[in-house]
C-alpha distance (Angstrom), angle and dihedral (degrees) to the residues before:
residue distance angle dihedral
M1 . . .
K2 3.77 . .
I3 3.80 89.8 .
N4 3.79 92.0 51.1
K5 3.79 92.5 48.7
L6 3.79 90.9 47.4
T7 3.80 92.7 47.8
T8 3.79 90.8 48.9
L9 3.81 91.8 49.9
L10 3.81 92.0 47.7
F11 3.83 92.5 48.9
A12 3.80 91.6 48.0
S13 3.85 91.8 51.3
L14 3.82 91.1 49.2
S15 3.80 92.5 49.2
I16 3.77 91.8 50.8
G17 3.74 91.0 49.7
I18 3.77 93.7 48.6
L19 3.78 93.1 47.3
S20 3.81 91.9 46.4
S21 3.77 91.7 51.3
C22 3.84 89.8 55.0
V23 3.77 94.9 56.4
N24 3.79 119.9 81.1
D25 3.74 137.9 146.5
D26 3.82 92.4 -85.3
D27 3.78 91.0 62.2
T28 3.76 92.6 59.0
V29 3.83 97.7 47.5
L30 3.82 110.0 116.6
P31 3.81 120.4 -137.0
E32 3.80 117.5 -103.5
Y33 3.84 109.0 -79.7
K34 3.77 116.8 -130.8
A35 3.80 109.0 -157.7
L36 3.80 113.2 -139.1
I37 3.82 112.0 -128.8
L38 3.82 96.2 172.2
G39 3.81 128.4 7.1
E40 3.82 129.5 173.7
N41 3.82 127.9 163.4
F42 3.83 96.7 169.4
S43 3.80 93.7 -127.8
E44 3.77 101.1 133.6
G45 3.84 104.5 68.5
A46 3.80 123.6 87.4
D47 3.83 115.6 -106.3
N48 3.77 116.8 -82.4
T49 3.80 96.6 4.7
L50 3.77 132.4 124.9
L51 3.80 110.1 -78.8
E52 3.76 108.8 -114.5
I53 3.82 114.1 165.8
E54 3.74 121.3 162.9
G55 3.78 110.1 -102.5
W56 3.79 95.1 14.4
T57 3.80 123.0 106.4
N58 3.80 119.0 -140.8
Y59 3.79 105.9 -169.6
A60 3.84 134.6 173.9
E61 3.80 107.8 -150.4
T62 3.77 93.3 -179.3
G63 3.78 126.7 9.9
T64 3.76 122.2 7.7
V65 3.80 102.4 -87.8
R66 3.81 115.7 117.7
W67 3.83 135.6 179.0
T68 3.82 116.9 -77.6
N69 3.81 139.4 -159.5
Q70 3.79 113.4 -108.6
T71 3.81 132.2 -179.8
Y72 3.79 128.7 -163.3
S73 3.79 124.8 173.8
G74 3.75 90.3 -12.8
N75 3.83 95.0 -52.2
G76 3.79 118.7 118.5
Y77 3.80 121.8 -152.1
A78 3.84 140.9 158.4
E79 3.77 118.7 -102.2
F80 3.79 137.6 -171.0
T81 3.75 121.3 -169.8
S82 3.80 131.3 162.6
Y83 3.82 91.5 -164.9
Q84 3.82 109.8 143.1
S85 3.78 92.2 -4.8
G86 3.81 90.4 134.4
Q87 3.80 88.4 -145.3
S88 3.80 128.2 122.8
S89 3.81 93.0 -135.2
N90 3.78 134.7 20.4
I91 3.78 120.6 -177.1
G92 3.76 114.9 172.2
W93 3.79 129.2 -176.3
L94 3.82 129.6 -160.7
I95 3.77 108.8 -169.8
S96 3.79 127.3 -170.6
P97 3.79 127.3 -131.1
A98 3.78 117.1 -91.3
I99 3.77 117.0 -71.3
N100 3.83 119.4 -156.9
L101 3.80 104.2 -139.2
D102 3.81 91.5 -176.5
A103 3.78 94.8 61.6
Q104 3.81 93.8 75.6
E105 3.79 141.4 -3.4
G106 3.81 136.6 -111.1
E107 3.81 98.2 34.5
K108 3.81 116.6 -176.1
L109 3.80 134.1 -174.9
V110 3.80 128.6 -145.0
F111 3.76 131.8 168.8
Q112 3.83 141.6 147.5
A113 3.76 128.3 -114.8
A114 3.79 137.3 -176.4
Q115 3.78 138.0 -176.2
A116 3.84 135.6 -149.9
Y117 3.78 128.0 -167.7
V118 3.80 92.7 -7.1
D119 3.79 99.8 151.1
T120 3.81 102.7 155.4
A121 3.79 129.9 62.1
G122 3.82 91.7 -132.2
N123 3.79 89.5 66.0
T124 3.84 96.3 84.2
L125 3.75 144.7 172.1
E126 3.83 118.5 -154.9
V127 3.78 131.8 -176.8
L128 3.79 114.0 -147.6
I129 3.81 139.8 174.5
S130 3.80 131.3 -153.7
T131 3.80 132.1 -171.8
N132 3.80 95.3 -171.9
Y133 3.78 103.1 47.2
D134 3.84 106.8 128.2
G135 3.79 95.3 -155.9
E136 3.80 94.0 -103.6
N137 3.81 115.2 47.3
V138 3.78 102.9 62.5
T139 3.79 100.2 173.7
A140 3.85 93.9 41.5
A141 3.80 90.7 63.1
S142 3.82 125.7 87.4
W143 3.81 111.6 -112.0
Q144 3.79 126.5 -165.2
T145 3.80 122.8 -158.9
L146 3.77 115.0 -119.3
N147 3.78 119.4 -142.7
A148 3.85 103.7 -119.8
T149 3.74 135.3 151.9
L150 3.83 104.4 -108.4
P151 3.79 134.1 179.2
T152 3.80 116.2 -90.8
I153 3.77 135.3 -162.0
A154 3.79 87.3 -87.5
S155 3.80 95.0 52.8
T156 3.81 118.4 109.8
R157 3.75 109.7 -96.3
F158 3.80 115.9 -103.4
A159 3.80 91.9 3.5
F160 3.81 112.0 129.8
I161 3.76 116.2 -137.1
N162 3.81 129.2 -165.3
S163 3.76 118.1 -105.3
G164 3.74 94.7 -143.6
T165 3.83 121.1 -123.2
I166 3.78 110.3 -56.6
D167 3.82 115.3 -157.9
L168 3.85 113.3 -136.2
S169 3.81 96.0 168.2
R170 3.78 94.6 103.3
L171 3.78 89.8 66.8
S172 3.79 129.0 77.0
G173 3.80 138.4 -168.2
T174 3.79 127.8 35.8
A175 3.80 112.8 -24.8
H176 3.75 137.9 -172.5
I177 3.83 125.3 -161.4
A178 3.79 117.5 -143.9
F179 3.81 134.2 -164.7
R180 3.76 109.7 -156.7
V181 3.81 125.7 -172.7
K182 3.80 125.8 -168.0
G183 3.82 121.0 -160.7
N184 3.75 143.4 117.0
G185 3.79 139.5 -138.6
T186 3.77 96.8 -98.3
T187 3.83 122.0 33.8
L188 3.81 98.5 5.5
D189 3.75 101.0 46.3
G190 3.82 101.9 131.8
T191 3.82 128.3 127.3
Y192 3.81 132.7 -117.0
Q193 3.80 125.9 -165.1
I194 3.79 131.1 -162.7
D195 3.81 128.7 -164.5
N196 3.82 144.3 163.3
V197 3.81 99.6 21.9
R198 3.81 110.9 -170.6
V199 3.80 134.3 175.8
F200 3.80 113.7 -174.3
N201 3.80 141.5 152.3
């Protein structure tokens, strides 16, 4: 019995020593925290319904087509398609809630986008930002194009690609980010999809 107790005590001491030697300051350093300023994954709306999210603007500049909620394999996303619209022009905007760019520094934007059946260059997706949009008059505001990686005609259909990290830190004031699609119901009747929009610093 003495031998068993001694063996147990010796093993416990060695274990504590080994575990202690594995722990140092580097093991307790937390990864850099990226504060989320805006986040939307479009998971709340019912499939194939008009997209209506508090704070977001879903606006048809020309035609009547607007962005919709879509779900595939449990993943929700926003979609704009002019397929079978029967209209000569469809321009749809999806505009984010206001973002205060003066409340912090180093803001960055990321999102994912996909295309399906986009076969003509005139059927486009753009990502824009405005610091003078008043929340109502979309076309009266000044919009700047953001340099993002977007799906092209050659992109695999329905495959989401990453936008890359878009630096917003050069801007100030209250900003809105917009996703604008141009198409029509005949020759430009492809589909664009947006998901996982994040602004962080």
